[in-house]
N, C-alpha and C positions, 0 to 999 in steps of 0.2 A: 269481760267478766269471767273468763276461763282461767284455770290454773293448771300447770303442766309440769311433770317431772319424768325423767327417763332413767331406767335401770335395767340391768341384764336379767334375762329370764331365770338363769341358774343361781341367782342370789336370793336370799330370803327377802321378803317384801318389807322387812324392817328398813332396808336401805332406801326404798322409795319413800317411806314415811319420814326417815331422817332427812332426806333431801328436801321434802316438802316443808319441814319445819325450818331448816336452815335457810331456805329461800323465802321464808315469810309467807308461805301459802297455806299455813295450817292455822287452826284456832283451837281453843280448849274444848269447844263443843265437839269438834270432829275427832279429836284424839282421846276422848274420855274413856277410861276403863270401865268395865262393868263391875260395880261395887254394890252388893246387895244392901238394901234398906230393909232389915228384918221385919219392921213394922207391917209390911205388906205381904208377908208370907201367909198370913191367916186366911183360910178359906173354908167353905163348907161343901164338900162334895155331894152331900145328900140334898142340898137345896136345889130345887127345880124351878125356882122363880126366874123370870127373864127381865131384862132391863129394856125399857122402851127407848129406842133410838130413832123413832119415826120422824121427829122434827129434823134431825140431822140428815136422815135419808131424803126428806123432801127438799132440803136446802141443796144437797149434792145434786140431785136430779135436775134441779132448776138451773144451777149455775156452773156445773162442770161440763165441759165440751170434750167428748170422747172421740170425735172424728176429725180433729184438726189435721191439716196437711203435714204438719211436722211429725206426726206420730206420737206426740206428747199430749196428754190430757191437759187442757187449759181451763182457767177459771174466769168467769165473766165478772171480774171485780167492778168494772165500770157500770155494769147493769144492775148492781145490787141496789135494791130499794130500801127505804127506811123500814118497811115491814119485814124485809128479808133479814136486815141487820137485827131487828128486834127479836125475830124468831131464833136467830143464831145465839143471841145473848140468853134467850129463854132456855134454849137447850143446854147451854153451859151451866146455867144456874140450876137446872133440874138435875144435872149430873153431880153437882156439889151436894145435893141432898141425899144421894145414894149412900147407904152403908155398905160399901163395896166389899169389906172384909167378910160379910155374911154370905157371899155368893160363891158358886163353884168356879173352878179355874177357867172354864170356857167363857163364862159371862165376864169374868174379870179381865181376861185378855182382850176381848172385844171392847170392853169399857175403856181400857187405857189407850188402845189404838184410836178409838173415836175421839176421846177427849184430847189427845195430843193433836190430832189433825184439826179438830174444831178450834182449839186454842191458837194454832198456827194461822188458820184462815182469819180468825178474829183479829189477830195482831196486824195482819196486812190491811184488812178492810177498814179497821179503825184508824189507820194512818194513811190510807190511799190518797193520792198516788205516791208510791215509793218504788225505787228502781230495784231494790233487792232487800230481802229480809235481813241481811247483815247490816243494813243501814238503820235498823231499829235498835239502837244502842241503849238498852234498858237493863242489861245484866249488871250486877254489882261487880266492882273491881275496876281499877284503872286500866289494866291490860286486856280486858275482855272486849269482845265485839259481838253485837247481835243481842237477841232477846232470850237465849236459851237458859241462862242462869237466873232469870227473874222469877219470883214466886207469883204465878198467874192464877192459881187454882187452889181451892181449899176443899178438903173432904175429910170427914171424920176428925175435924179439929186440926188437921195438918195442912200447912201451906206447901204447895208443890210447884216445881218448875218443869219446863219441858225436859231439861237434862235429868231431873229426878225420874220422870216417867220412862225415858229411854234407857238411861244407864244404871239406874238404881232399882227399877221395878221390872220392866219388860225383859231386858237382856239377861239379868242374873236369875230371874225366877223361871222363865220359860226356856231360856237357852235355845231359842229358835232363830236361826240366822235369817229366816224369811221375814222376821219382824222389821228388818231394815227396809224391805220392799213395801211395807204397809204405811210407813211414816213419811209424811210430806214435809219438805222444807220450803214449799211454795216457790220452787225454782225450776228452771228448765233442766237442770242436772239431776233433780230429785226423781225417785220412782213416782209412778202415777198416784195422784189423788184420785181414787176410784169414785165413780158416780154412785156407789152403793155403800151403805153403812155396814160395818162389820157387826156380826152377831155370833153367838156361840155356834149356830147352825151353819153360817156361811163362811166363817173365818178360814177354814182349811182350803176351800176352793178359791177364795179371794187371795190368799197368800201364795198359792201355787200359780194362779193367774198373774199376779203382780210380779213374781220372780221371773216368769217366762217372758212377760212383756218387756221388762227392763233389760234382761240379758240379751234379748234379740233386737234391741234398738241400739243404734250407734252410740248413744250416750252411755249405754251399759257396757257392752262388749262388742268390738268389731275389729277387723283387720283392714287397715287403710295404708296404701302404699307399702305393703309388705311388712308393716309394723302392727303388733297387737296394741290396740288402744282400748282402755277400760276406764270406768268411773273411778274417781279417787275414793269413793265409798269403800272399795275393796282394799285400799291401803289404810285408810283410817280405822277400819274395823276388821283388819285381817285376822285377828285372833278369833273372830266369830266364823270365819270361813276356812278354817283349817290351819291358819298361821304360817303357811308356806306357799310357794309357787305351785307345788303339786296339789295342795288342798284346794286352792282357788281354781286351778284348771279342771279338777274333777267336778267341782261345783258348777262351773260354767257348762261343762259338757252334759251334766244332768238335765239342763234346761234348754240347751241350744238346739235350734231347728236347723235343718239343712238350708243353705250351704255353710252356715257358721260352724256347725258341728264338725263337718269335714275339714274345714280350714283349721280349726283348733287342734284336731287330731294330728295334723301334719305340720304344726307350727313349731319352730325351734329358734326363734329370734328373740329380740328384746321387747320391751314393753313401755308404753306411754300411759300415764294416767292424768285425767283432768276432770274438772267439775265446773259446770256453768251455773253461776249464782244469780243470773238474770231472773227476774220475777216471771212466773208462769202465767201471766195475764194473756187474755185473748188478743190484746192489741199489740203484742210483741210480734215482730215480723219474722223471726227465725225460730 
């Protein structure tokens, strides 16, 4: 389920992206540009109301495994009960009733992250067993793969897809590269699905934690057999991480713990990028 491409450190990472496309390892979801949907810029900084994510919090705490030997948070898809599924659906329905444009930016950011992750988990559990989320081919268009383009959610009279949330709302409005670490693709290659719901109060700490956890895990950034190996996430979204090898290296060093930080400081070789699309279920052996 892994995809791999190699390119020199001293070339712009556009070369890696181009190679991924040419070898058939990319898709529209992964290479989408951030394009603002102006409809969702409206907000009320004076509004101190909070959005209740307690049902999503309870779901996460029950079904997310944070101490798996792989070092990757896993989800107990097989253990999901009918009551759990009903609770997940109820949470999503309750989010559709929120007039999100009336809230402040902090509440909005947490809202969109939680909705994205809840919709992703719902996609998997409603079709389980499935080997990979890419096998859920419900996006419109003959050349598309996966569920990201399908309109799964309605709020304030607008139908919204996962791509809309990521590329047309979160990325262009907040311009926070750490948002990539908050969104799950339900895969082993994805950043962690945290066992804690995002809120305006917890988002900053969770984003920092998620970035550090991902970068310091081999699926994020590592040096193996003398070669720098990183997640393809950094190729797909390189524009959000500085748009160059130097920008990416600076970002990794901001979060790298020893000995990775020391290894990065002294590294001058090539680079490999890959991404494991295998489902992040607890029953997966690696």
